[in-house]
C-alpha positions as MATLAB code, in Angstrom:
seq = 'MNSDNDNARDGGDAATIFIIIGQVSQEKGGDMAPVHVMLAAPDEDTAVRLCLDALSAKGFAEADLDQIGLMQGMPDEEPHASAYQGALEGEVAVIAFDQSGNGR';
ca = [
       0.000    0.000    0.000;
       1.255    3.430   -0.913;
       0.060    5.900    1.697;
       1.237    9.114    0.101;
      -1.176   11.428   -1.688;
       0.144   10.925   -5.225;
      -2.869    9.775   -7.220;
      -1.059    9.526  -10.552;
      -1.514    6.299  -12.447;
       1.609    4.582  -13.687;
       0.156    2.961  -16.797;
      -2.695    5.355  -17.428;
      -5.188    2.505  -18.029;
      -5.183    0.800  -14.635;
      -7.949    1.629  -12.197;
      -6.979    3.557   -9.102;
      -7.972    1.321   -6.198;
      -8.011    2.946   -2.787;
      -7.953    1.205    0.563;
      -9.410    3.061    3.506;
      -8.770    1.784    7.026;
     -10.789    2.838   10.018;
     -13.257    1.810   12.664;
     -17.042    1.533   12.581;
     -19.915    1.072   14.985;
     -23.432   -0.228   14.384;
     -24.838    2.358   16.818;
     -23.874    5.862   17.928;
     -21.481    5.585   20.870;
     -21.213    1.820   20.437;
     -18.131   -0.364   20.410;
     -15.915    0.353   17.431;
     -14.607   -2.471   15.241;
     -11.924   -2.333   12.532;
     -12.932   -1.973    8.893;
     -11.098   -1.969    5.550;
     -12.819   -0.565    2.474;
     -11.543   -0.994   -1.099;
     -12.965    0.964   -4.011;
     -12.116    2.586   -7.318;
     -12.261    6.382   -7.373;
     -10.660    9.230   -9.302;
      -9.361   10.985   -6.163;
      -9.195   10.755   -2.366;
     -12.178   13.043   -1.709;
     -14.430   10.922   -3.899;
     -13.067    7.732   -2.310;
     -13.895    8.975    1.201;
     -17.406   10.069    0.160;
     -18.121    6.725   -1.532;
     -16.714    4.881    1.480;
     -18.935    6.750    3.949;
     -21.990    6.245    1.713;
     -21.329    2.484    1.538;
     -20.788    2.178    5.290;
     -24.038    4.025    5.945;
     -25.881    1.786    3.469;
     -24.551   -1.268    5.326;
     -26.060    0.010    8.580;
     -23.045    1.512   10.295;
     -24.018    4.545   12.379;
     -20.492    5.838   13.022;
     -17.197    5.679   11.160;
     -13.748    6.948   12.073;
     -11.486    6.769    9.013;
      -7.801    6.619    9.946;
      -5.792    5.998    6.755;
      -6.210    6.111    3.003;
      -3.792    4.699    0.471;
      -3.456    3.287   -3.028;
      -3.278   -0.425   -3.669;
      -0.306   -1.573   -5.718;
      -1.870   -4.722   -7.155;
      -4.039   -7.589   -5.977;
      -3.379   -8.803   -2.433;
      -2.400  -12.445   -1.984;
      -4.746  -13.309    0.876;
      -8.493  -13.346    1.441;
     -10.682  -11.483    2.149;
      -8.625   -8.654    0.615;
      -8.062  -10.401   -2.743;
     -11.820  -10.736   -3.334;
     -12.400   -7.175   -2.145;
      -9.780   -5.904   -4.585;
     -11.420   -7.810   -7.450;
     -14.778   -6.356   -6.468;
     -13.316   -2.852   -6.439;
     -11.939   -3.404   -9.960;
     -15.479   -4.314  -11.012;
     -16.887   -1.080   -9.549;
     -18.043   -2.312   -6.151;
     -17.294   -0.674   -2.838;
     -15.916   -3.662   -0.921;
     -16.335   -3.441    2.859;
     -14.355   -5.823    5.060;
     -15.734   -5.475    8.580;
     -13.905   -7.178   11.414;
     -15.314   -8.266   14.744;
     -13.582   -7.197   17.943;
     -11.211  -10.186   17.727;
      -9.958   -9.022   14.307;
     -11.687  -11.700   12.240;
     -12.906  -10.402    8.868;
     -16.449  -11.023    7.653;
];
Protein backbone atom coordinates (compact mmCIF):
# COMPACT_ATOMS: atom_id res chain seq x y z
CA MET A 1 0.00 0.00 0.00
CA ASN A 2 1.25 3.43 -0.91
CA SER A 3 0.06 5.90 1.70
CA ASP A 4 1.24 9.11 0.10
CA ASN A 5 -1.18 11.43 -1.69
CA ASP A 6 0.14 10.93 -5.22
CA ASN A 7 -2.87 9.77 -7.22
CA ALA A 8 -1.06 9.53 -10.55
CA ARG A 9 -1.51 6.30 -12.45
CA ASP A 10 1.61 4.58 -13.69
CA GLY A 11 0.16 2.96 -16.80
CA GLY A 12 -2.69 5.35 -17.43
CA ASP A 13 -5.19 2.50 -18.03
CA ALA A 14 -5.18 0.80 -14.63
CA ALA A 15 -7.95 1.63 -12.20
CA THR A 16 -6.98 3.56 -9.10
CA ILE A 17 -7.97 1.32 -6.20
CA PHE A 18 -8.01 2.95 -2.79
CA ILE A 19 -7.95 1.21 0.56
CA ILE A 20 -9.41 3.06 3.51
CA ILE A 21 -8.77 1.78 7.03
CA GLY A 22 -10.79 2.84 10.02
CA GLN A 23 -13.26 1.81 12.66
CA VAL A 24 -17.04 1.53 12.58
CA SER A 25 -19.91 1.07 14.98
CA GLN A 26 -23.43 -0.23 14.38
CA GLU A 27 -24.84 2.36 16.82
CA LYS A 28 -23.87 5.86 17.93
CA GLY A 29 -21.48 5.59 20.87
CA GLY A 30 -21.21 1.82 20.44
CA ASP A 31 -18.13 -0.36 20.41
CA MET A 32 -15.92 0.35 17.43
CA ALA A 33 -14.61 -2.47 15.24
CA PRO A 34 -11.92 -2.33 12.53
CA VAL A 35 -12.93 -1.97 8.89
CA HIS A 36 -11.10 -1.97 5.55
CA VAL A 37 -12.82 -0.56 2.47
CA MET A 38 -11.54 -0.99 -1.10
CA LEU A 39 -12.96 0.96 -4.01
CA ALA A 40 -12.12 2.59 -7.32
CA ALA A 41 -12.26 6.38 -7.37
CA PRO A 42 -10.66 9.23 -9.30
CA ASP A 43 -9.36 10.98 -6.16
CA GLU A 44 -9.19 10.76 -2.37
CA ASP A 45 -12.18 13.04 -1.71
CA THR A 46 -14.43 10.92 -3.90
CA ALA A 47 -13.07 7.73 -2.31
CA VAL A 48 -13.90 8.97 1.20
CA ARG A 49 -17.41 10.07 0.16
CA LEU A 50 -18.12 6.73 -1.53
CA CYS A 51 -16.71 4.88 1.48
CA LEU A 52 -18.94 6.75 3.95
CA ASP A 53 -21.99 6.24 1.71
CA ALA A 54 -21.33 2.48 1.54
CA LEU A 55 -20.79 2.18 5.29
CA SER A 56 -24.04 4.02 5.95
CA ALA A 57 -25.88 1.79 3.47
CA LYS A 58 -24.55 -1.27 5.33
CA GLY A 59 -26.06 0.01 8.58
CA PHE A 60 -23.05 1.51 10.30
CA ALA A 61 -24.02 4.55 12.38
CA GLU A 62 -20.49 5.84 13.02
CA ALA A 63 -17.20 5.68 11.16
CA ASP A 64 -13.75 6.95 12.07
CA LEU A 65 -11.49 6.77 9.01
CA ASP A 66 -7.80 6.62 9.95
CA GLN A 67 -5.79 6.00 6.76
CA ILE A 68 -6.21 6.11 3.00
CA GLY A 69 -3.79 4.70 0.47
CA LEU A 70 -3.46 3.29 -3.03
CA MET A 71 -3.28 -0.42 -3.67
CA GLN A 72 -0.31 -1.57 -5.72
CA GLY A 73 -1.87 -4.72 -7.15
CA MET A 74 -4.04 -7.59 -5.98
CA PRO A 75 -3.38 -8.80 -2.43
CA ASP A 76 -2.40 -12.45 -1.98
CA GLU A 77 -4.75 -13.31 0.88
CA GLU A 78 -8.49 -13.35 1.44
CA PRO A 79 -10.68 -11.48 2.15
CA HIS A 80 -8.63 -8.65 0.62
CA ALA A 81 -8.06 -10.40 -2.74
CA SER A 82 -11.82 -10.74 -3.33
CA ALA A 83 -12.40 -7.17 -2.14
CA TYR A 84 -9.78 -5.90 -4.59
CA GLN A 85 -11.42 -7.81 -7.45
CA GLY A 86 -14.78 -6.36 -6.47
CA ALA A 87 -13.32 -2.85 -6.44
CA LEU A 88 -11.94 -3.40 -9.96
CA GLU A 89 -15.48 -4.31 -11.01
CA GLY A 90 -16.89 -1.08 -9.55
CA GLU A 91 -18.04 -2.31 -6.15
CA VAL A 92 -17.29 -0.67 -2.84
CA ALA A 93 -15.92 -3.66 -0.92
CA VAL A 94 -16.34 -3.44 2.86
CA ILE A 95 -14.35 -5.82 5.06
CA ALA A 96 -15.73 -5.47 8.58
CA PHE A 97 -13.91 -7.18 11.41
CA ASP A 98 -15.31 -8.27 14.74
CA GLN A 99 -13.58 -7.20 17.94
CA SER A 100 -11.21 -10.19 17.73
CA GLY A 101 -9.96 -9.02 14.31
CA ASN A 102 -11.69 -11.70 12.24
CA GLY A 103 -12.91 -10.40 8.87
CA ARG A 104 -16.45 -11.02 7.65
